[in-house]
All heavy atoms as an XYZ file, in Angstrom:
814
protein
N       0.846     -1.220      0.031
C       0.046      0.046     -0.021
C       0.925      1.222      0.026
O       1.976      1.145      0.529
C      -0.923     -0.022      1.225
C      -1.941     -1.076      1.251
S      -3.161     -0.895      2.518
C      -4.533     -1.162      1.647
N       0.338      2.257     -0.523
C       1.082      3.466     -0.724
C       0.204      4.772     -0.491
O      -0.892      4.854     -0.987
C       1.593      3.538     -2.179
C       2.318      4.820     -2.645
C       3.647      5.000     -1.959
C       2.471      4.881     -4.114
N       0.686      5.648      0.290
C       0.014      6.997      0.591
C       0.482      7.902     -0.537
O       1.631      8.038     -0.821
C       0.343      7.466      1.987
C      -0.315      8.958      2.087
C      -0.175      6.635      3.053
N      -0.473      8.480     -1.262
C      -0.190      9.290     -2.440
C      -0.897     10.709     -2.290
O      -1.979     10.793     -1.948
C      -0.762      8.573     -3.757
C      -0.506      9.432     -4.935
C       0.961      9.550     -5.298
O       1.691      8.531     -5.363
N       1.404     10.760     -5.560
N      -0.143     11.753     -2.534
C      -0.643     13.105     -2.583
C      -1.515     13.328     -3.813
O      -1.225     12.781     -4.842
C       0.468     14.047     -2.631
C       0.064     15.504     -2.561
C       1.344     16.310     -2.472
N       1.024     17.758     -2.721
C       1.421     18.415     -3.825
N       2.147     17.839     -4.699
N       1.016     19.653     -4.036
N      -2.655     14.027     -3.633
C      -3.605     14.311     -4.677
C      -3.873     15.764     -4.827
O      -4.190     16.411     -3.854
C      -4.911     13.580     -4.457
C      -5.919     13.835     -5.623
C      -4.681     12.051     -4.320
N      -3.662     16.287     -6.034
C      -4.028     17.684     -6.267
C      -4.975     17.642     -7.504
O      -4.606     17.219     -8.572
C      -2.760     18.580     -6.566
C      -3.194     19.987     -6.907
C      -1.816     18.556     -5.409
N      -6.067     18.295     -7.374
C      -7.073     18.288     -8.458
C      -6.723     19.425     -9.370
O      -6.419     20.586     -8.921
C      -8.502     18.543     -7.872
C      -8.938     17.466     -6.902
S      -8.940     15.825     -7.622
C     -10.298     15.937     -8.703
N      -6.758     19.175    -10.746
C      -6.371     20.282    -11.643
C      -7.267     21.511    -11.506
O      -6.776     22.595    -11.837
C      -6.397     19.600    -13.002
C      -6.894     18.241    -12.823
C      -7.114     18.006    -11.340
N      -8.440     21.313    -11.253
C      -9.435     22.444    -11.198
C      -9.597     23.142     -9.904
O     -10.414     24.038     -9.726
C     -10.836     21.962    -11.689
O     -11.296     20.952    -10.823
N      -8.802     22.786     -8.996
C      -8.877     23.197     -7.572
C      -7.562     23.335     -6.840
O      -6.703     22.587     -7.104
C      -9.827     22.293     -6.743
O      -9.791     22.551     -5.319
N      -7.393     24.345     -5.983
C      -6.081     24.407     -5.339
C      -6.017     23.505     -4.128
O      -4.889     23.428     -3.484
C      -6.083     25.833     -4.870
C      -7.561     26.220     -4.641
C      -8.303     25.410     -5.732
N      -7.087     22.736     -3.815
C      -7.078     21.845     -2.650
C      -6.082     20.720     -2.871
O      -6.084     20.039     -3.904
C      -8.468     21.328     -2.430
C      -9.535     22.382     -1.952
C     -10.799     21.667     -1.801
C      -9.093     22.983     -0.655
N      -5.419     20.417     -1.808
C      -4.508     19.255     -1.713
C      -5.149     18.211     -0.874
O      -5.682     18.540      0.173
C      -3.133     19.672     -1.106
C      -2.249     18.523     -0.925
C      -0.915     18.861     -0.283
O      -0.900     19.030      0.934
O       0.019     19.189     -1.012
N      -5.028     17.003     -1.259
C      -5.566     15.848     -0.384
C      -4.548     14.704     -0.552
O      -3.554     14.811     -1.173
C      -6.958     15.442     -0.856
O      -7.525     14.586      0.113
N      -5.055     13.608      0.010
C      -4.206     12.407      0.088
C      -5.139     11.219     -0.189
O      -6.352     11.213      0.073
C      -3.450     12.301      1.389
C      -2.524     13.373      1.635
C      -2.874     14.615      2.156
C      -1.162     13.312      1.349
N      -1.733     15.379      2.214
C      -0.682     14.665      1.605
C      -0.292     12.425      0.701
C       0.674     15.064      1.447
C       1.041     12.877      0.560
C       1.478     14.104      0.876
N      -4.600     10.135     -0.696
C      -5.208      8.845     -0.935
C      -4.327      7.768     -0.574
O      -3.118      7.954     -0.393
C      -5.809      8.773     -2.358
O      -6.759      7.733     -2.351
C      -4.744      8.577     -3.324
N      -4.898      6.549     -0.404
C      -4.090      5.293     -0.227
C      -4.390      4.409     -1.394
O      -5.525      4.109     -1.676
C      -4.516      4.637      1.080
C      -3.800      3.334      1.314
C      -4.172      5.541      2.275
N      -3.312      4.002     -2.096
C      -3.395      3.029     -3.179
C      -3.118      1.649     -2.725
O      -2.123      1.417     -1.967
C      -2.395      3.500     -4.240
C      -2.480      4.898     -4.789
C      -1.443      5.172     -5.802
C      -3.857      5.172     -5.380
N      -3.883      0.689     -3.189
C      -3.668     -0.683     -2.842
C      -2.687     -1.361     -3.726
O      -2.048     -0.634     -4.501
N      -2.429     -2.620     -3.557
C      -1.498     -3.389     -4.310
C      -1.723     -3.267     -5.899
O      -0.920     -3.444     -6.583
C      -1.471     -4.792     -3.899
C      -1.121     -4.915     -2.427
C       0.219     -4.357     -1.994
O       1.180     -4.380     -2.835
O       0.313     -3.791     -0.895
N      -3.035     -3.060     -6.214
C      -3.378     -2.919     -7.593
C      -3.286     -1.592     -8.143
O      -3.729     -1.157     -9.232
C      -4.877     -3.411     -7.754
C      -5.872     -2.667     -6.970
O      -5.464     -1.800     -6.270
O      -7.090     -2.962     -7.083
N      -2.742     -0.646     -7.309
C      -2.509      0.784     -7.747
C      -3.822      1.579     -7.786
O      -3.802      2.743     -8.277
C      -1.678      0.899     -9.003
N      -4.903      0.988     -7.315
C      -6.186      1.740     -7.312
C      -6.444      2.213     -5.897
O      -5.972      1.604     -4.878
C      -7.334      0.793     -7.706
N      -7.190      3.365     -5.768
C      -7.416      3.826     -4.426
C      -8.225      2.775     -3.582
O      -9.153      2.057     -4.116
C      -8.345      5.073     -4.611
C      -7.978      5.483     -6.011
C      -7.688      4.273     -6.751
N      -7.940      2.613     -2.309
C      -8.662      1.722     -1.424
C     -10.040      2.440     -1.131
O     -10.025      3.475     -0.450
C      -7.906      1.471     -0.161
C      -8.585      0.531      0.718
C      -6.568      0.784     -0.558
N     -11.117      1.910     -1.508
C     -12.379      2.600     -1.533
C     -12.861      3.135     -0.143
O     -13.207      4.314     -0.003
C     -13.492      1.780     -2.168
C     -14.809      2.578     -2.381
C     -14.710      3.774     -3.219
O     -13.872      3.811     -4.112
O     -15.389      4.743     -2.865
N     -12.851      2.281      0.946
C     -13.296      2.811      2.235
C     -12.397      4.000      2.730
O     -12.873      4.901      3.306
C     -13.270      1.645      3.172
C     -12.929      0.469      2.290
C     -12.548      0.917      0.962
N     -11.151      3.810      2.470
C     -10.167      4.883      2.873
C     -10.424      6.131      2.058
O     -10.481      7.264      2.564
C      -8.727      4.507      2.770
C      -8.437      3.198      3.723
C      -7.767      5.579      3.039
C      -7.080      2.691      3.461
N     -10.666      5.931      0.760
C     -10.807      7.038     -0.131
C     -12.045      7.848      0.245
O     -12.018      9.107      0.296
C     -10.983      6.605     -1.578
C     -11.148      7.563     -2.570
C     -10.041      8.616     -2.783
O      -8.882      8.172     -2.405
O     -10.271      9.683     -3.249
N     -13.124      7.197      0.609
C     -14.417      7.949      1.081
C     -14.135      8.761      2.233
O     -14.541      9.870      2.445
C     -15.499      6.889      1.279
C     -15.981      6.302     -0.053
C     -17.351      5.580      0.110
N     -17.467      4.800      1.331
C     -17.307      3.585      1.339
N     -16.968      2.797      0.279
N     -17.364      2.768      2.505
N     -13.374      8.130      3.267
C     -13.224      8.874      4.441
C     -12.227     10.041      4.295
O     -12.494     11.240      4.870
C     -12.629      7.931      5.610
C     -12.610      8.650      6.872
C     -13.736      8.988      7.568
C     -11.412      9.031      7.491
C     -13.639      9.746      8.827
C     -11.303      9.699      8.657
C     -12.459      9.990      9.315
O     -12.428     10.732     10.546
N     -11.214      9.853      3.542
C     -10.231     11.013      3.262
C     -10.983     12.117      2.370
O     -10.687     13.308      2.684
C      -8.991     10.499      2.521
C      -8.152      9.500      3.361
C      -6.951      9.043      2.552
C      -7.726     10.033      4.709
N     -11.814     11.779      1.543
C     -12.585     12.711      0.836
C     -13.523     13.518      1.692
O     -13.662     14.691      1.550
C     -13.424     12.063     -0.278
N     -14.082     12.834      2.647
C     -14.977     13.548      3.742
C     -14.196     14.537      4.446
O     -14.553     15.664      4.616
C     -15.589     12.511      4.566
C     -16.077     13.084      5.933
C     -17.337     13.798      5.869
C     -15.387     13.005      7.076
C     -17.792     14.366      7.078
C     -15.900     13.532      8.191
C     -17.072     14.230      8.276
O     -17.448     14.798      9.374
N     -12.966     14.123      4.902
C     -12.081     14.988      5.613
C     -11.719     16.246      4.848
O     -11.737     17.375      5.352
C     -10.828     14.329      6.096
C     -11.014     13.213      7.183
C      -9.696     12.571      7.473
C     -11.622     13.821      8.439
N     -11.394     16.062      3.478
C     -11.064     17.160      2.681
C     -12.252     17.998      2.398
O     -12.121     19.240      2.508
C     -10.565     16.569      1.363
O      -9.397     15.803      1.521
C     -10.169     17.767      0.372
N     -13.425     17.463      2.219
C     -14.579     18.218      1.993
C     -15.075     19.056      3.144
O     -15.687     20.079      2.995
C     -15.743     17.286      1.622
C     -15.626     16.656      0.152
O     -14.754     17.120     -0.542
O     -16.353     15.740     -0.156
N     -14.687     18.581      4.343
C     -15.033     19.295      5.537
C     -13.875     20.290      5.956
O     -13.816     20.684      7.077
C     -15.397     18.426      6.729
O     -14.412     17.447      6.920
C     -16.738     17.683      6.385
N     -13.001     20.429      4.994
C     -11.918     21.442      5.139
C     -10.900     21.193      6.217
O     -10.437     22.085      6.900
C     -12.472     22.863      5.168
C     -13.297     23.306      4.007
C     -13.825     24.700      4.076
O     -13.518     25.411      4.995
O     -14.484     25.034      3.067
N     -10.651     19.917      6.445
C      -9.570     19.591      7.412
C      -8.242     19.925      6.699
O      -8.121     19.839      5.582
C      -9.623     18.054      7.788
C     -10.881     17.634      8.361
C     -11.128     18.421      9.769
N     -12.349     17.908     10.440
C     -13.418     18.706     10.523
N     -13.457     19.908     10.101
N     -14.457     18.241     11.102
N      -7.235     20.172      7.622
C      -5.926     20.540      7.158
C      -5.340     19.373      6.300
O      -5.526     18.140      6.629
C      -5.019     20.786      8.351
O      -3.646     20.646      8.034
N      -4.677     19.676      5.218
C      -4.003     18.634      4.421
C      -3.046     17.734      5.345
O      -2.954     16.559      5.048
C      -3.144     19.371      3.434
C      -3.927     20.675      3.233
C      -4.456     20.981      4.583
N      -2.419     18.386      6.352
C      -1.630     17.571      7.238
C      -2.455     16.595      8.064
O      -2.019     15.426      8.315
C      -0.844     18.463      8.199
C       0.266     19.186      7.449
O       0.784     18.818      6.461
N       0.626     20.394      8.043
N      -3.631     16.997      8.388
C      -4.583     16.041      9.191
C      -4.929     14.862      8.219
O      -4.965     13.752      8.633
C      -5.810     16.743      9.701
O      -5.386     17.825     10.579
C      -6.730     15.842     10.375
N      -5.350     15.258      7.050
C      -5.704     14.215      6.042
C      -4.527     13.237      5.773
O      -4.722     12.017      5.735
C      -6.231     14.884      4.735
C      -6.615     13.828      3.665
C      -7.460     15.752      5.068
N      -3.364     13.904      5.602
C      -2.148     12.971      5.416
C      -1.916     11.994      6.550
O      -1.586     10.873      6.401
C      -0.911     13.908      5.300
C       0.300     13.096      4.956
C       1.493     14.028      4.732
C       2.828     13.307      4.506
N       3.884     14.197      4.358
N      -2.118     12.511      7.823
C      -1.899     11.683      9.021
C      -2.875     10.532      9.049
O      -2.578      9.373      9.292
C      -1.992     12.494     10.263
N      -4.168     10.827      8.706
C      -5.182      9.831      8.694
C      -4.842      8.768      7.516
O      -5.099      7.607      7.714
C      -6.533     10.381      8.434
C      -7.216     10.850      9.684
C      -7.237     12.076     10.225
C      -8.004      9.783     10.440
C      -7.900     12.432     11.305
C      -8.641     10.182     11.618
C      -8.632     11.442     12.077
O      -9.221     11.903     13.168
N      -4.355      9.259      6.422
C      -3.971      8.406      5.309
C      -2.952      7.392      5.744
O      -3.075      6.132      5.514
C      -3.570      9.112      4.109
N      -1.951      7.867      6.427
C      -0.874      6.973      6.879
C      -1.400      5.919      7.945
O      -1.071      4.758      7.881
C       0.338      7.719      7.414
C       1.238      8.259      6.359
N       2.146      7.498      5.670
C       1.305      9.534      5.846
C       2.734      8.284      4.835
N       2.216      9.531      4.837
N      -2.255      6.376      8.844
C      -2.773      5.536      9.892
C      -3.772      4.514      9.288
O      -3.686      3.372      9.642
C      -3.453      6.368     10.934
C      -2.522      7.239     11.786
O      -1.297      6.876     11.845
O      -2.979      8.176     12.465
N      -4.529      4.938      8.330
C      -5.433      4.036      7.724
C      -4.764      2.986      6.804
O      -5.097      1.726      6.748
C      -6.558      4.752      6.922
C      -7.516      5.463      7.744
C      -8.429      6.432      7.006
C      -8.477      4.452      8.518
N      -3.584      3.391      6.209
C      -2.739      2.537      5.451
C      -2.228      1.382      6.318
O      -2.321      0.155      6.035
C      -1.618      3.242      4.780
C      -0.613      2.302      4.015
C       0.614      2.996      3.588
C       1.526      3.275      4.637
N       2.393      2.272      5.183
N      -1.764      1.806      7.473
C      -1.234      0.767      8.453
C      -2.440     -0.188      8.901
O      -2.212     -1.364      8.979
C      -0.643      1.394      9.726
C       0.650      2.133      9.465
O       1.197      1.818      8.428
O       0.986      2.969     10.286
N      -3.570      0.429      9.167
C      -4.701     -0.443      9.602
C      -5.100     -1.426      8.489
O      -5.230     -2.640      8.792
C      -5.902      0.512      9.971
C      -7.236     -0.190     10.313
C      -8.354     -0.141      9.604
C      -7.418     -1.126     11.366
N      -9.310     -0.892     10.193
C      -8.785     -1.515     11.276
C      -6.626     -1.650     12.395
C      -9.371     -2.398     12.226
C      -7.283     -2.573     13.278
C      -8.616     -2.883     13.144
N      -5.235     -0.946      7.290
C      -5.623     -1.837      6.206
C      -4.490     -2.887      5.895
O      -4.786     -4.028      5.414
C      -6.111     -1.088      5.014
C      -7.611     -0.686      5.120
C      -7.904      0.290      5.887
C      -8.501     -1.448      4.394
C      -9.281      0.653      6.013
C      -9.887     -1.087      4.511
C     -10.366     -0.067      5.319
N      -3.288     -2.475      6.041
C      -2.147     -3.376      5.894
C      -2.195     -4.520      6.942
O      -2.067     -5.703      6.581
C      -0.797     -2.695      5.948
O      -0.653     -1.810      4.987
N      -2.470     -4.176      8.145
C      -2.628     -5.094      9.230
C      -3.770     -6.128      8.884
O      -3.623     -7.332      9.020
C      -2.880     -4.449     10.479
C      -3.330     -5.343     11.619
C      -2.499     -6.144     12.329
C      -4.728     -5.383     11.998
C      -2.874     -6.975     13.317
C      -5.196     -6.262     12.936
C      -4.229     -7.034     13.689
N      -4.886     -5.548      8.490
C      -6.066     -6.301      8.151
C      -5.753     -7.355      7.009
O      -6.093     -8.493      7.044
C      -7.242     -5.463      7.758
C      -7.862     -4.654      8.876
C      -8.980     -3.719      8.235
C      -8.348     -5.448     10.030
N      -5.000     -6.870      6.025
C      -4.607     -7.725      4.895
C      -3.698     -8.844      5.314
O      -3.861     -9.970      4.930
N      -2.751     -8.539      6.209
C      -1.804     -9.587      6.700
C      -2.561    -10.649      7.434
O      -2.303    -11.940      7.411
C      -0.723     -8.960      7.646
C       0.054    -10.082      8.383
C       0.250     -8.114      6.786
N      -3.569    -10.168      8.234
C      -4.439    -11.155      9.028
C      -5.556    -11.772      8.345
O      -6.282    -12.651      8.843
C      -4.848    -10.475     10.275
C      -3.777     -9.897     11.174
C      -3.097    -11.131     11.907
N      -1.922    -10.661     12.483
C      -1.805    -10.517     13.871
N      -2.816    -10.771     14.578
N      -0.726    -10.159     14.378
N      -5.752    -11.255      7.131
C      -6.991    -11.793      6.398
C      -8.300    -11.430      6.918
O      -9.239    -12.171      6.782
N      -8.354    -10.216      7.458
C      -9.602     -9.811      8.082
C     -10.319     -8.773      7.148
O      -9.680     -7.997      6.439
C      -9.286     -9.059      9.394
C      -8.654     -9.953     10.418
C      -8.130     -9.116     11.650
C      -9.617    -11.084     10.887
N     -11.629     -8.759      7.172
C     -12.440     -7.750      6.503
C     -12.622     -6.506      7.533
O     -13.004     -6.776      8.547
C     -13.805     -8.421      6.053
C     -14.622     -7.505      5.244
O     -14.961     -6.305      5.692
O     -14.991     -7.877      4.175
N     -12.434     -5.356      6.961
C     -12.585     -4.133      7.784
C     -13.986     -4.052      8.400
O     -14.169     -3.334      9.454
C     -12.208     -2.918      7.011
C     -13.067     -2.565      5.896
C     -13.024     -2.955      4.602
C     -14.210     -1.592      5.995
N     -14.006     -2.390      3.810
C     -14.728     -1.551      4.628
C     -14.739     -0.841      6.902
C     -15.875     -0.762      4.340
C     -15.849     -0.048      6.657
C     -16.359     -0.059      5.365
N     -14.922     -4.625      7.845
C     -16.329     -4.549      8.258
C     -16.680     -5.432      9.429
O     -17.772     -5.343      9.974
C     -17.313     -4.686      7.190
C     -17.256     -3.538      6.089
C     -18.004     -3.951      4.772
N     -17.180     -4.937      4.212
C     -17.089     -5.046      2.847
N     -17.665     -4.308      2.049
N     -16.274     -5.976      2.381
N     -15.821     -6.429      9.701
C     -16.048     -7.480     10.632
C     -14.981     -7.588     11.733
O     -14.868     -8.674     12.325
C     -16.152     -8.850      9.902
C     -17.316     -8.775      8.904
C     -17.345    -10.097      8.099
O     -16.600    -11.060      8.399
O     -18.203    -10.090      7.182
N     -14.231     -6.492     12.008
C     -13.264     -6.621     13.055
C     -13.850     -6.603     14.494
O     -14.970     -6.111     14.653
C     -12.254     -5.448     12.950
C     -11.404     -5.520     11.654
C     -12.938     -4.077     13.123
N     -13.133     -7.273     15.369
C     -13.528     -7.370     16.802
C     -12.607     -6.520     17.605
O     -11.542     -6.071     17.145
C     -13.495     -8.798     17.142
C     -14.326     -9.777     16.301
C     -13.957    -11.236     16.617
N     -12.516    -11.451     16.255
C     -11.707    -12.080     17.000
N     -12.028    -12.562     18.120
N     -10.422    -12.204     16.637
N     -12.946     -6.326     18.851
C     -12.156     -5.564     19.770
C     -10.835     -6.185     19.916
O      -9.808     -5.508     19.978
C     -12.802     -5.421     21.158
C     -12.190     -4.659     22.196
C     -11.942     -3.230     21.708
C     -12.881     -4.739     23.516
N     -10.735     -7.516     19.924
C      -9.457     -8.268     19.994
C      -8.556     -7.901     18.821
O      -7.339     -7.822     18.998
C      -9.677     -9.731     20.068
C     -10.409    -10.158     21.330
C     -11.892    -10.071     21.239
O     -12.450     -9.711     20.207
O     -12.554    -10.328     22.346
N      -9.188     -7.722     17.632
C      -8.334     -7.349     16.541
C      -7.676     -5.999     16.690
O      -6.496     -5.792     16.233
C      -9.197     -7.348     15.226
C      -9.832     -8.758     14.957
O      -9.118     -9.719     15.147
O     -11.020     -8.713     14.499
N      -8.310     -5.034     17.304
C      -7.801     -3.762     17.535
C      -6.607     -3.867     18.489
O      -5.589     -3.196     18.341
C      -8.871     -2.727     18.056
C      -8.201     -1.441     18.435
C      -9.991     -2.603     17.013
N      -6.789     -4.651     19.547
C      -5.573     -4.908     20.496
C      -4.452     -5.578     19.783
O      -3.308     -5.153     19.998
N      -4.732     -6.498     18.894
C      -3.545     -7.081     18.113
C      -2.968     -6.036     17.184
O      -1.715     -6.154     16.943
C      -4.120     -8.310     17.338
C      -4.492     -9.432     18.195
C      -5.099    -10.591     17.462
O      -5.013    -10.653     16.202
O      -5.705    -11.551     18.137
N      -3.712     -5.205     16.679
C      -3.157     -4.145     15.717
C      -2.180     -3.265     16.500
O      -1.104     -2.912     16.009
C      -4.319     -3.355     15.196
C      -3.912     -2.061     14.421
C      -3.182     -2.179     13.286
C      -4.255     -0.808     14.872
C      -2.735     -1.017     12.548
C      -3.891      0.344     14.185
C      -3.104      0.175     13.016
N      -2.573     -2.853     17.767
C      -1.630     -2.025     18.605
C      -0.356     -2.755     18.826
O       0.686     -2.167     18.687
C      -2.368     -1.584     19.892
C      -1.414     -0.911     20.804
C      -3.575     -0.680     19.603
N      -0.443     -4.051     19.186
C       0.822     -4.828     19.364
C       1.537     -4.947     18.073
O       2.856     -4.867     18.066
C       0.326     -6.247     19.850
N       0.924     -5.044     16.965
C       1.525     -5.120     15.635
C       2.343     -3.806     15.297
O       3.344     -3.836     14.697
C       0.448     -5.460     14.547
C       0.902     -5.604     13.156
C       1.445     -6.764     12.655
C       0.833     -4.678     12.111
N       1.682     -6.445     11.252
C       1.265     -5.211     10.935
C       0.369     -3.324     12.053
C       1.368     -4.538      9.737
C       0.425     -2.666     10.902
C       0.890     -3.281      9.729
N       1.698     -2.736     15.687
C       2.372     -1.424     15.429
C       3.622     -1.314     16.246
O       4.554     -0.640     15.779
C       1.446     -0.264     15.820
C       0.277      0.017     14.941
C      -0.598      1.126     15.499
C       0.806      0.473     13.504
N       3.728     -1.937     17.319
C       4.922     -1.916     18.167
C       6.080     -2.751     17.632
O       7.267     -2.551     18.061
C       4.589     -2.401     19.593
C       3.705     -1.490     20.255
C       3.372     -1.879     21.645
N       2.549     -0.890     22.410
C       1.724     -1.170     23.315
N       1.614     -2.407     23.774
N       0.917     -0.251     23.913
N       5.832     -3.617     16.631
C       6.875     -4.369     16.052
C       7.748     -3.486     15.077
O       7.283     -2.586     14.520
C       6.259     -5.557     15.191
C       5.512     -6.656     16.032
C       4.841     -7.624     15.053
C       6.405     -7.354     16.947
N       9.023     -3.889     14.934
C       9.755     -3.264     13.873
C       9.072     -3.463     12.540
O       8.427     -4.503     12.308
C      11.127     -3.908     13.855
C      11.132     -4.610     15.234
C       9.766     -4.904     15.631
N       9.192     -2.518     11.595
C       8.516     -2.497     10.288
C       8.810     -3.882      9.510
O       7.870     -4.456      8.964
C       8.957     -1.350      9.433
N      10.023     -4.341      9.599
C      10.406     -5.562      8.944
C       9.702     -6.745      9.468
O       9.503     -7.810      8.823
C      11.916     -5.799      8.984
N       9.312     -6.726     10.721
C       8.714     -7.866     11.436
C       7.173     -7.895     11.148
O       6.547     -8.943     11.437
C       9.018     -7.887     12.944
N       6.561     -6.822     10.780
C       5.153     -6.743     10.645
C       4.548     -7.708      9.624
O       3.441     -8.153      9.630
C       4.785     -5.396     10.251
C       4.904     -4.406     11.398
C       4.492     -3.051     11.089
N       4.781     -2.049     12.163
C       4.732     -0.839     12.159
N       4.233     -0.185     11.066
N       5.042     -0.070     13.209
N       5.412     -8.053      8.505
C       4.855     -8.859      7.440
C       5.015    -10.368      7.856
O       4.500    -11.245      7.155
C       5.655     -8.644      6.279
O       7.026     -9.091      6.300
N       5.756    -10.642      8.926
C       5.972    -12.055      9.347
C       7.184    -12.612      8.759
O       7.480    -13.793      8.927
N       7.935    -11.810      8.022
C       9.122    -12.354      7.284
C      10.309    -12.723      8.171
O      11.125    -13.515      7.895
C       9.606    -11.293      6.234
N      10.272    -12.000      9.391
C      11.335    -12.349     10.344
C      10.724    -12.643     11.705
O       9.636    -12.174     12.000
C      12.399    -11.210     10.453
C      11.774     -9.997     10.957
C      13.076    -10.957      9.161
C      12.719     -8.895     11.360
N      11.394    -13.396     12.477
C      10.851    -13.729     13.808
C      11.337    -12.615     14.789
O      12.487    -12.159     14.652
C      11.434    -15.029     14.299
N      10.449    -12.353     15.708
C      10.793    -11.301     16.763
C      10.914    -11.927     18.043
O       9.925    -12.697     18.516
C       9.714    -10.198     16.730
C      10.057     -9.189     17.850
C       9.598     -9.569     15.490
N      11.987    -11.785     18.831
C      12.239    -12.395     20.137
C      11.413    -11.570     21.127
O      11.294    -10.309     21.013
C      13.665    -12.370     20.403
C      14.531    -13.186     19.487
C      16.074    -13.134     19.794
C      14.139    -14.664     19.439
N      10.944    -12.238     22.126
C      10.205    -11.432     23.157
C      10.919    -10.430     23.890
O      10.369     -9.440     24.397
C       9.759    -12.610     24.155
C       9.911    -13.874     23.430
C      10.972    -13.630     22.371
N      12.315    -10.471     23.871
C      13.120     -9.486     24.636
C      13.393     -8.287     23.706
O      13.948     -7.308     24.206
C      14.382    -10.128     25.046
O      15.146    -10.528     23.828
N      12.886     -8.231     22.476
C      13.187     -7.116     21.646
C      12.396     -5.887     22.132
O      11.281     -5.989     22.552
C      12.673     -7.440     20.246
C      12.939     -6.465     19.167
C      14.420     -6.333     18.882
C      12.192     -6.827     17.863
N      13.083     -4.767     22.040
C      12.486     -3.487     22.498
C      11.383     -3.174     21.486
O      11.520     -3.460     20.314
C      13.536     -2.357     22.445
C      14.495     -2.433     23.526
C      13.912     -2.215     24.952
O      13.040     -1.330     25.008
O      14.260     -2.928     25.860
N      10.335     -2.546     22.034
C       9.217     -2.156     21.194
C       9.657     -1.067     20.204
O      10.437     -0.182     20.518
C       7.976     -1.704     22.006
C       7.357     -2.737     22.837
N       6.743     -3.759     22.212
C       7.227     -3.004     24.115
C       6.220     -4.618     23.111
N       6.551     -4.087     24.297
N       9.067     -1.072     19.008
C       9.365     -0.114     18.021
C       8.468      1.126     18.277
O       7.447      1.094     18.543
C       8.996     -0.711     16.614
C       9.125      0.299     15.484
N      10.330      0.784     15.114
C       8.208      0.815     14.658
C      10.136      1.592     14.114
N       8.865      1.611     13.851
């Protein structure tokens, strides 16, 4: 996933979007970021939400979860996942319990 800056040719407004693995905007994220932009939130606020939502949807993808069906336990696991080093989040490397939180 990739956070991408968006500038409309007919408007001076700047916004952000999140592109999925297929290089298309992730629809639920796109709708929320468009709402933030339409309600005149700061571009920095929209950018921060874009990065956070990218992390959330990346986590859901790794776990094979649908964003419409998450449980409270999934949110707790997401917080623990965020504390892992970036390289460990995909599961490509093992993390020892003694490792400092990221």
